[in-house]
C-alpha positions in Angstrom: -62.9 -9.6 -4.2 -64.9 -12.2 -6.4 -63.5 -15.4 -7.3 -63.3 -16.3 -10.9 -66.2 -19.1 -12.1 -65.4 -21.9 -13.3 -66.4 -23.7 -16.3 -68.7 -26.8 -15.6 -66.3 -28.9 -17.4 -63.4 -27.9 -15.1 -65.9 -28.7 -12.1 -66.4 -31.9 -13.4 -62.5 -32.7 -13.9 -62.2 -31.5 -10.2 -64.5 -33.9 -9.2 -63.5 -36.9 -11.3 -59.9 -36.2 -10.1 -61.2 -36.3 -6.3 -63.5 -39.1 -6.4 -62.2 -41.6 -9.1 -58.5 -41.0 -9.2 -58.4 -40.2 -5.3 -56.3 -36.8 -6.0 -55.1 -34.7 -3.4 -56.4 -31.2 -3.6 -52.7 -29.8 -4.4 -52.5 -32.2 -7.0 -55.9 -31.2 -8.2 -54.5 -27.4 -8.4 -51.9 -28.5 -10.1 -53.5 -30.5 -12.8 -56.3 -28.3 -13.4 -54.1 -25.1 -13.1 -56.8 -23.3 -10.6 -56.3 -22.3 -7.1 -57.1 -24.3 -4.0 
């Protein structure tokens, strides 16, 4: 089953949360409403 594609905006937001805000994967998942 193919994964749904993410927009570039979503990808940038995930990276920002991960590296600037030091969010955990679970926090990012909840914030962006995407699967881990």
